[in-house]
C-alpha positions in Angstrom: 10.0 -24.4 6.8 9.3 -21.3 4.7 6.1 -21.3 2.7 7.9 -19.6 -0.2 11.4 -19.7 -1.7 13.5 -17.6 0.7 15.4 -16.2 -2.3 12.2 -14.5 -3.5 12.1 -10.8 -2.7 8.7 -10.6 -1.1 6.6 -9.8 1.9 3.0 -10.9 2.1 0.2 -11.7 4.4 -1.0 -15.3 4.5 -4.7 -15.8 4.9 -4.3 -19.5 5.7 -2.0 -19.0 8.6 -2.9 -15.4 9.6 0.7 -14.2 9.6 3.0 -11.8 7.8 5.9 -13.4 6.0 9.0 -11.3 5.0 11.6 -13.2 3.2 15.3 -12.6 4.2 16.1 -11.3 0.8 13.5 -8.5 1.2 15.6 -7.2 4.1 18.3 -5.8 1.9 18.6 -2.8 -0.6 16.6 -1.1 -1.8 14.3 -1.7 1.1 16.8 -2.0 3.9 20.4 -0.7 3.7 23.4 -0.5 6.0 24.3 2.8 4.5 21.1 4.5 5.7 20.3 5.7 9.2 18.6 3.1 11.3 15.6 5.3 11.6 15.0 5.2 7.9 15.4 1.4 7.9 12.9 1.1 10.7 10.5 3.4 8.9 10.8 1.2 5.8 10.3 -2.0 7.7 7.4 -0.4 9.6 5.8 0.5 6.2 6.2 -3.0 4.9 4.7 -4.5 8.1 1.9 -2.0 8.1 1.1 -2.6 4.4 1.1 -6.4 5.0 -0.9 -6.2 8.2 -3.6 -4.2 6.5 -4.2 -7.2 4.2 -5.5 -9.0 7.2 -8.5 -6.6 7.0 -9.1 -6.3 3.3 -11.8 -7.7 1.0 -10.0 -11.0 0.6 -9.4 -11.5 4.3 -13.0 -10.8 5.3 -13.7 -14.3 4.0 -11.4 -16.0 6.5 -11.6 -16.0 10.3 -8.5 -15.8 12.6 -7.9 -19.5 12.2 -7.8 -19.4 8.4 -11.3 -21.0 8.1 -13.5 -19.8 5.3 -16.1 -17.7 7.1 -17.2 -14.1 6.5 -16.7 -12.4 9.8 -17.6 -8.9 8.8 -21.0 -7.3 9.6 -22.9 -5.8 6.7 -22.4 -2.4 8.2 -18.6 -2.9 8.4 -18.4 -4.1 4.8 -20.5 -1.1 3.6 -18.2 1.3 5.5 -15.1 -0.4 4.2 -16.3 -0.4 0.6 -17.2 3.3 0.9 -13.7 4.1 1.9 -12.0 1.8 -0.6 -14.2 3.2 -3.4 -13.1 6.7 -2.5 -9.5 5.6 -2.8 -10.2 3.8 -6.1 -11.5 7.0 -7.6 -8.5 8.9 -6.4 -6.2 6.4 -8.2 -8.5 6.5 -11.3 -7.8 10.2 -11.5 -4.1 9.9 -11.1 -2.3 10.6 -14.4 1.1 9.0 -15.2 3.1 11.4 -17.4 5.4 8.6 -18.7 2.6 6.5 -20.0 0.1 9.2 -20.9 -2.6 7.2 -19.1 -4.7 7.3 -16.0 -4.3 4.5 -13.5 -6.9 1.7 -13.1 -7.7 2.1 -9.4 -10.1 -0.9 -9.4 -7.4 -3.3 -10.6 -5.0 -2.1 -7.9 -7.6 -1.3 -5.2 -6.5 -3.9 -2.6 -2.8 -3.0 -2.8 -3.6 0.8 -2.9 -5.6 0.4 0.3 -2.8 -1.5 1.9 -0.4 1.3 0.9 -2.7 3.9 2.4 -3.1 2.0 5.7 0.5 1.0 5.8 1.5 4.7 5.7 -0.4 5.2 8.9 2.2 2.9 10.5 5.3 4.4 8.9 6.1 7.1 6.3 6.7 5.8 2.8 10.5 5.9 2.9 11.0 2.7 0.9 9.3 3.7 -2.3 12.0 6.1 -3.7 12.9 4.6 -7.1 13.3 5.5 -10.7 11.3 3.3 -13.0 12.5 2.6 -16.6 10.1 2.8 -19.6 10.2 -1.0 -19.5 9.2 -1.0 -15.9 6.3 1.3 -16.6 5.0 -1.1 -19.1 5.1 -3.9 -16.5 3.0 -1.8 -14.1 0.1 -2.2 -16.5 -0.1 -5.9 -15.4 0.9 -5.5 -11.7 -1.6 -5.4 -8.9 0.4 -2.6 -7.3 0.3 1.0 -8.7 3.5 2.6 -9.8 5.8 3.8 -7.0 5.1 7.4 -7.8 1.4 7.0 -7.4 1.7 4.8 -4.3 3.5 7.6 -2.6 1.7 10.6 -3.9 -1.9 9.4 -3.6 -1.2 8.0 -0.1 0.4 11.2 1.1 -2.5 13.2 -0.3 -4.8 11.3 2.1 -2.5 11.6 5.1 -3.5 14.6 7.3 -0.2 14.4 9.3 1.8 14.8 6.1 -0.2 17.9 5.1 0.2 19.4 8.5 3.9 18.6 8.8 4.7 20.2 5.5 2.2 23.1 5.7 0.4 22.1 2.5 -2.2 24.7 1.7 -5.8 23.6 1.9 -7.2 22.4 -1.5 -3.7 22.0 -2.9 -2.7 18.8 -4.7 -1.0 17.5 -1.5 -3.8 18.6 0.8 -7.1 18.0 -1.1 -10.4 19.0 0.4 -11.7 15.5 0.1 -9.5 12.7 1.6 -10.1 9.0 1.9 -9.4 8.5 5.5 -9.4 5.1 7.2 
């Protein structure tokens, strides 16, 4: 039995059962497509899995043990280190300007999902976030917990040393900033 409607396009981490759930409808375009090379589909799926796996280690999950019982299992030191890294990422997103809306992002509101994006990229390149967002869609992002696709890709790649190296991004350039939030 599925914990959600299988027609819902979604992937998520369940705190209660300590598992990743990817609905069958998520495994179709634009995320997975028969017209793309298998390597791209595997990369997209790897990114989805990496993103959702990282939720097992976020600020919400720290309150639940591996059996789904309410119990903080992080040490004070681990939590302080994690907060330091996520705050770094939050400030990066706060400084990201979206030309279409004329506004900066709210990195605090989207912090958990931004962190999942950043960590998910370490599992696979962000091949599944190529999309054109309409003006109406941009307005919806103001309520979403996820940052707009553009920011999800750009800020994550700015923190990804392997990307900077692979594409020979000059030091201190927008895609290879001096200060990175590295997990």
